C-alpha positions as CSV (number, residue, x, y, z in Angstrom):
1,M,-31.6,-9.2,-24.7
2,D,-30.7,-9.4,-28.4
3,M,-27.0,-9.9,-29.0
4,I,-25.2,-8.6,-32.1
5,P,-24.3,-11.8,-34.2
6,G,-20.7,-12.9,-34.0
7,I,-19.8,-10.4,-31.2
8,W,-19.9,-11.0,-27.5
9,L,-20.2,-7.5,-26.1
10,I,-18.8,-6.2,-22.8
11,L,-21.8,-4.7,-21.2
12,L,-21.6,-1.4,-19.3
13,F,-24.3,-0.5,-16.8
14,F,-24.8,3.0,-15.6
15,G,-27.0,4.3,-12.8
16,H,-27.6,7.4,-10.8
17,V,-28.1,7.9,-7.1
18,D,-28.1,11.5,-5.7
19,G,-26.4,12.8,-8.9
20,L,-23.6,10.2,-8.8
21,S,-22.8,8.1,-11.7
22,Y,-22.0,4.4,-11.3
23,E,-20.0,2.3,-13.8
24,I,-19.9,-1.5,-13.7
25,D,-17.8,-3.3,-16.3
26,I,-18.8,-6.9,-16.4
27,Y,-15.8,-8.5,-18.0
28,E,-12.7,-6.4,-18.6
29,G,-10.6,-6.5,-15.4
30,S,-12.3,-9.6,-14.1
31,N,-10.4,-12.7,-12.9
32,C,-10.4,-15.6,-15.4
33,T,-9.0,-19.1,-15.9
34,L,-7.3,-20.1,-19.2
35,N,-8.0,-23.4,-20.9
36,D,-4.7,-24.8,-19.6
37,G,-5.7,-24.0,-16.0
38,R,-3.5,-20.9,-15.5
39,L,-5.0,-17.9,-13.7
40,G,-5.4,-14.7,-15.7
41,I,-7.2,-11.4,-15.9
42,C,-9.4,-10.1,-18.7
43,K,-7.5,-7.5,-20.7
44,R,-7.7,-5.9,-24.1
45,L,-5.7,-7.8,-26.6
46,P,-3.2,-5.0,-27.4
47,E,-2.4,-5.0,-23.6
48,C,-1.6,-8.7,-23.4
49,S,1.7,-9.3,-25.1
50,I,1.6,-13.1,-25.1
51,K,-1.9,-13.3,-26.7
52,L,-0.9,-10.6,-29.2
53,K,2.2,-12.6,-30.1
54,E,0.0,-15.7,-30.7
55,V,-2.2,-13.7,-33.0
56,R,0.7,-12.3,-35.0
57,E,2.2,-15.7,-35.3
58,G,-1.0,-17.2,-36.5
59,L,-1.4,-19.3,-33.4
60,R,-5.0,-18.3,-33.0
61,Y,-6.4,-19.7,-29.7
62,S,-9.6,-21.6,-30.5
63,N,-11.0,-22.3,-27.0
64,A,-13.6,-19.8,-25.9
65,V,-12.3,-20.0,-22.3
66,D,-9.4,-17.9,-23.3
67,R,-11.7,-15.1,-24.5
68,C,-13.6,-12.7,-22.3
69,G,-15.5,-10.8,-25.0
70,F,-15.2,-7.5,-26.9
71,F,-15.1,-3.8,-26.2
72,N,-16.3,-2.1,-29.4
73,F,-14.1,-3.9,-32.0
74,T,-11.2,-4.7,-29.5
75,E,-11.1,-8.3,-28.3
76,I,-10.9,-8.9,-24.5
77,V,-8.7,-11.9,-23.7
78,C,-7.8,-13.9,-20.7
79,C,-4.3,-12.8,-20.1
80,P,-2.0,-15.0,-18.1
81,L,-1.0,-13.4,-14.8
82,K,2.7,-14.1,-15.4
83,T,2.7,-11.6,-18.3
84,L,1.7,-8.7,-16.0
85,K,4.2,-5.9,-15.5
86,H,7.0,-6.2,-13.0
87,W,5.9,-4.3,-9.8
88,N,8.5,-1.5,-10.1
89,T,7.3,-0.5,-13.6
90,R,3.6,-0.5,-12.7
91,P,1.6,2.7,-12.7
92,A,0.8,2.4,-9.0
93,H,4.5,2.2,-8.1
94,I,5.4,5.0,-10.4
95,A,2.7,7.2,-8.9
96,C,4.0,6.3,-5.4
97,V,7.5,7.4,-6.2
98,R,6.2,10.7,-7.7
99,Y,4.0,11.4,-4.7
100,K,7.0,10.9,-2.3
101,N,9.1,13.3,-4.3
102,E,6.5,16.0,-4.7
103,V,4.9,16.5,-1.3
104,G,3.4,20.0,-1.1
105,S,3.7,20.8,-4.8
106,K,0.8,21.5,-7.1
107,T,0.1,19.2,-10.0
108,A,1.0,20.9,-13.3
109,N,-1.9,22.2,-15.4
110,D,-4.5,21.4,-12.7
111,G,-5.9,25.0,-12.8
112,D,-9.2,25.3,-10.9
113,N,-9.6,21.5,-10.9
114,V,-7.7,21.2,-7.6
115,A,-9.3,21.1,-4.2
116,S,-8.0,23.7,-1.8
117,G,-7.8,23.5,1.4
118,P,-23.7,-6.8,10.2
119,R,-20.7,-5.4,7.9
120,R,-17.3,-4.5,9.3
121,W,-17.4,-1.1,11.0
122,G,-14.6,0.8,13.9
123,I,-11.4,0.7,16.0
124,L,-12.0,-1.2,19.3
125,V,-9.3,-0.7,21.9
126,G,-7.5,1.8,19.6
127,V,-5.2,4.7,20.5
128,N,-5.2,8.3,19.3
129,V,-3.1,9.0,16.2
130,R,-0.4,11.7,16.0
131,F,-1.3,14.9,14.1
132,G,-0.9,14.2,10.4
133,E,0.2,10.6,11.0
134,F,-2.3,9.2,8.4
135,P,-2.6,11.9,5.6
136,Y,-4.3,9.4,3.3
137,M,-7.2,8.6,5.7
138,A,-10.6,9.6,4.3
139,A,-14.0,9.8,5.9
140,L,-17.0,9.1,3.7
141,G,-19.9,11.5,4.3
142,Y,-23.6,10.6,3.9
143,R,-26.6,12.8,3.8
144,D,-28.8,12.4,6.9
145,T,-31.2,14.4,9.1
146,N,-30.9,15.2,12.8
147,E,-33.6,15.3,15.4
148,K,-34.7,18.7,14.2
149,N,-35.2,17.3,10.7
150,V,-32.2,19.4,9.5
151,E,-30.0,17.9,6.8
152,V,-26.6,17.0,8.1
153,I,-23.6,14.9,7.0
154,K,-22.8,11.7,8.9
155,Y,-19.5,9.9,8.5
156,L,-20.2,6.2,8.4
157,C,-17.3,4.6,6.5
158,G,-13.7,5.1,5.9
159,G,-11.5,5.1,2.8
160,T,-7.9,5.6,1.6
161,L,-6.6,8.3,-0.8
162,I,-4.6,6.4,-3.4
163,S,-4.3,9.1,-6.0
164,L,-4.8,12.9,-6.2
165,Q,-8.4,12.2,-7.2
166,H,-9.4,8.7,-6.1
167,V,-10.3,7.0,-2.8
168,L,-10.4,3.3,-2.3
169,T,-13.1,1.9,0.0
170,A,-15.4,-1.1,0.5
171,A,-18.1,-1.8,-2.0
172,H,-20.7,-2.3,0.7
173,C,-20.1,1.3,1.8
174,V,-21.6,2.5,-1.5
175,S,-23.9,-0.4,-2.4
176,N,-25.9,-1.9,0.5
177,I,-29.3,-3.0,1.5
178,Q,-29.9,0.3,3.3
179,S,-29.2,2.2,0.0
180,R,-26.8,4.5,1.8
181,V,-24.5,6.2,-0.6
182,P,-21.7,8.7,0.3
183,V,-21.8,12.1,-1.3
184,L,-18.5,13.6,-0.2
185,V,-15.1,12.7,1.2
186,R,-13.4,14.4,4.1
187,L,-9.6,14.7,4.1
188,G,-6.9,16.4,6.1
189,N,-8.6,16.3,9.5
190,D,-8.2,13.6,12.2
191,D,-11.0,14.9,14.4
192,L,-14.4,14.8,12.8
193,G,-15.8,16.9,15.7
194,T,-13.7,20.0,14.8
195,V,-13.0,22.1,11.7
196,I,-9.4,22.9,12.9
197,P,-7.4,22.5,10.8
198,D,-9.8,23.4,8.0
199,P,-10.7,20.0,6.4
200,L,-11.2,19.3,2.7
201,E,-14.7,18.2,2.0
202,I,-14.8,17.2,-1.7
203,P,-18.0,15.9,-3.5
204,I,-17.8,12.5,-5.1
205,S,-18.3,12.6,-8.9
206,K,-18.3,8.9,-9.7
207,I,-18.5,5.6,-7.8
208,I,-16.9,2.6,-9.5
209,I,-17.8,-0.7,-7.9
210,H,-15.9,-3.9,-8.7
211,P,-17.7,-5.7,-11.5
212,E,-18.0,-8.9,-9.5
213,Y,-19.4,-7.5,-6.3
214,N,-22.8,-8.6,-5.2
215,L,-24.4,-6.8,-2.2
216,S,-25.7,-10.2,-0.9
217,T,-22.2,-11.4,-0.2
218,Y,-18.8,-10.1,0.9
219,Y,-16.9,-11.3,-2.2
220,H,-15.0,-8.5,-4.2
221,D,-16.0,-6.0,-1.5
222,I,-14.0,-3.1,-3.1
223,A,-14.9,0.2,-4.8
224,I,-13.2,3.3,-6.0
225,L,-14.5,6.9,-5.5
226,K,-13.5,9.6,-8.0
227,L,-13.5,13.0,-6.5
228,E,-14.9,16.1,-8.2
229,K,-11.5,17.8,-7.9
230,K,-7.9,16.8,-7.5
231,V,-6.2,17.5,-4.2
232,Y,-3.0,19.3,-3.3
233,R,-0.3,17.1,-1.8
234,S,0.6,18.5,1.7
235,F,1.6,17.4,5.2
236,L,-2.1,16.6,6.0
237,V,-3.3,15.3,2.6
238,Q,-1.1,12.7,0.7
239,P,-2.0,9.6,-1.3
240,I,-0.6,6.3,0.1
241,C,1.6,3.8,-1.7
242,I,0.0,0.5,-2.5
243,Q,2.0,-2.6,-1.5
244,M,3.1,-4.0,-4.8
245,K,3.8,-7.5,-3.4
246,S,1.2,-10.0,-2.0
247,L,1.6,-10.9,1.7
248,T,2.6,-14.4,0.5
249,E,5.4,-13.0,-1.6
250,M,6.6,-10.9,1.4
251,N,7.2,-14.0,3.4
252,L,5.9,-12.5,6.7
253,S,7.5,-13.5,9.9
254,K,6.0,-13.5,13.4
255,N,7.5,-10.0,14.0
256,D,5.7,-8.4,11.0
257,T,2.5,-6.7,12.1
258,L,-0.4,-4.9,10.5
259,T,-2.1,-1.7,11.4
260,V,-5.8,-0.5,11.0
261,T,-7.2,3.0,11.4
262,G,-10.7,4.4,11.6
263,W,-13.4,6.5,13.3
264,G,-15.6,3.5,14.2
265,A,-17.0,2.3,17.5
266,T,-14.8,2.0,20.5
267,S,-17.0,-0.6,22.2
268,V,-19.2,-3.3,20.8
269,Y,-22.4,-1.4,21.3
270,G,-20.9,2.1,21.3
271,D,-21.0,5.0,18.9
272,G,-18.3,5.9,16.4
273,S,-15.3,8.0,17.6
274,T,-14.9,11.6,16.4
275,K,-11.1,11.2,16.7
276,L,-9.2,9.0,14.4
277,L,-7.9,5.9,16.2
278,K,-5.4,3.2,15.2
279,A,-4.8,-0.4,16.3
280,E,-1.3,-1.7,15.8
281,E,0.4,-5.1,16.4
282,L,-2.2,-7.1,14.4
283,R,-0.9,-10.4,13.0
284,F,-1.7,-12.0,9.7
285,V,-3.8,-15.1,9.9
286,G,-3.6,-17.6,7.0
287,N,-6.8,-18.6,5.3
288,D,-6.7,-22.2,6.5
289,E,-6.7,-21.0,10.1
290,C,-9.1,-18.1,9.5
291,S,-11.6,-20.4,7.6
292,K,-12.4,-22.2,10.9
293,A,-14.0,-19.1,12.2
294,Y,-16.1,-18.6,9.1
295,T,-17.5,-22.1,8.3
296,D,-21.0,-21.8,6.9
297,H,-21.0,-18.0,7.2
298,R,-24.1,-16.8,5.4
299,W,-22.3,-13.8,3.8
300,I,-19.6,-15.9,2.3
301,P,-21.4,-19.1,1.2
302,S,-18.4,-20.5,-0.6
303,G,-16.0,-19.7,2.2
304,L,-13.1,-17.4,2.3
305,D,-11.3,-16.8,-1.0
306,N,-7.8,-15.9,-2.0
307,H,-8.8,-12.2,-2.3
308,M,-9.3,-11.9,1.4
309,I,-6.8,-11.2,4.2
310,C,-7.4,-12.1,7.9
311,A,-5.9,-10.4,10.8
312,I,-6.2,-10.4,14.6
313,D,-4.6,-8.7,17.6
314,K,-1.4,-10.4,18.7
315,N,-2.4,-9.5,22.2
316,I,-5.4,-11.7,22.8
317,T,-6.2,-10.1,26.1
318,R,-6.4,-6.6,24.6
319,G,-8.5,-7.6,21.6
320,A,-7.8,-4.5,19.4
321,D,-10.0,-4.8,16.3
322,T,-12.0,-2.9,13.7
323,C,-15.6,-2.3,14.6
324,Q,-18.8,-0.6,13.5
325,G,-17.9,2.5,11.4
326,D,-14.5,1.4,10.1
327,S,-15.6,-0.3,6.9
328,G,-13.6,0.7,3.8
329,G,-10.6,1.9,5.9
330,P,-7.1,0.7,5.3
331,L,-5.2,-2.3,6.5
332,L,-1.5,-1.3,6.5
333,I,1.9,-2.9,6.7
334,K,5.3,-1.4,7.3
335,S,7.6,-1.7,4.2
336,E,11.0,0.0,4.0
337,N,10.1,2.1,7.1
338,N,6.8,3.3,5.5
339,L,3.3,2.1,5.9
340,T,1.8,0.7,2.6
341,L,-1.7,-0.3,1.8
342,V,-2.5,-4.0,1.7
343,G,-6.2,-4.3,2.5
344,V,-9.6,-2.7,2.8
345,T,-11.7,-3.3,6.0
346,S,-14.6,-5.5,5.1
347,F,-16.3,-7.7,7.7
348,G,-15.9,-9.8,10.8
349,Q,-17.8,-11.9,13.4
350,S,-17.8,-9.6,16.5
351,C,-15.6,-6.7,17.5
352,G,-12.6,-7.8,19.6
353,G,-13.7,-11.4,19.7
354,P,-11.7,-14.5,19.1
355,S,-12.3,-14.5,15.3
356,P,-10.0,-12.6,13.0
357,G,-11.3,-9.6,11.0
358,V,-11.5,-10.0,7.3
359,Y,-10.0,-7.5,4.8
360,I,-10.1,-7.4,1.0
361,S,-6.6,-7.8,-0.5
362,V,-5.7,-4.8,-2.5
363,H,-2.9,-6.7,-4.4
364,S,-5.6,-9.1,-5.8
365,Y,-7.3,-6.2,-7.5
366,L,-4.2,-4.2,-8.6
367,D,-4.9,-4.5,-12.3
368,W,-8.5,-3.3,-11.9
369,I,-7.3,-0.4,-9.7
370,E,-4.6,0.6,-12.1
371,K,-7.0,0.4,-15.1
372,T,-9.5,2.6,-13.3
373,V,-7.2,5.1,-11.6
374,W,-4.1,5.4,-13.8
375,S,-5.5,4.8,-17.3
376,N,-2.9,7.1,-18.9
377,D,0.3,8.7,-17.9
378,T,-1.3,12.0,-17.0
379,D,-3.2,10.4,-14.2
380,V,-0.1,9.3,-12.4
381,V,0.9,12.8,-11.5
């Protein structure tokens, strides 16, 4: 491909599957390493105060490592992580506070654009949830045909509502070797076998896959679905708050536990459950310990990375775990008496086995999520 002289362009690739648009941004939002070894993230120059200050003071950085490219005529730089916003001023936290304060209210000026009304896959040894216990839980619907060759919708992955119009899920749920792509999201109904209460089934208008995801591995296994319409906040439909601190920063004790939910298989070779199930009392497993179970794993050839979280049932005789059908669903932790989102269900060795399940750390991708979901103040409400 010919490149424009003197400019390293950020490339945007678009594709269509079943009328859905895909957007993959190669550089902006990607992780990077500065020339001095510090970790950073590729951001537009005006959004990185320390690099902008260097430019204004004439301290132009000369090493190409500190640059990520250009978007139009705006330079994309490797911005040190320490310059990122404090967690309580970030868009995701601001949105969380507003969601909590406005349950059941309609977003102003929404008008008609409001909706009324071997990967890791299910909950093994799970228990039924209370009515409305997980109002942010989403089921991803895929087109299929039944034995009579009639088109039906099958729910094969989970997701988590993180804004009024966005669902977070696993990248392999939307980009996989089977070319299965979800066409709608179901919200507000814990039992997929009934239509009581009346569920929301909202078409997906855009699928945004993390730019570093490759369907041949599990790395960066995270994606965002934009819904065709915004949803009403209600008792049964409510975005979840994202945990603004990493698990390392939270200094977890042995008493801190994690929770997973999903409609996946309830036995190793079983079918998915129509009723939403949960598995509680999972414990966090450090990467050093978890890596022992994934040595030479063909789907993670470089081993576990720092963007992955491992968890296993504290009760080894029970063996509660995610299983077939739970991919893309949430990994949750209790924070200030509320559950917050810390991970996305990704993959594992065998359901309920001695190996921990692996989840994608949401905190590791917070900048990319905020850039995609809350690009301006009007998206926060």
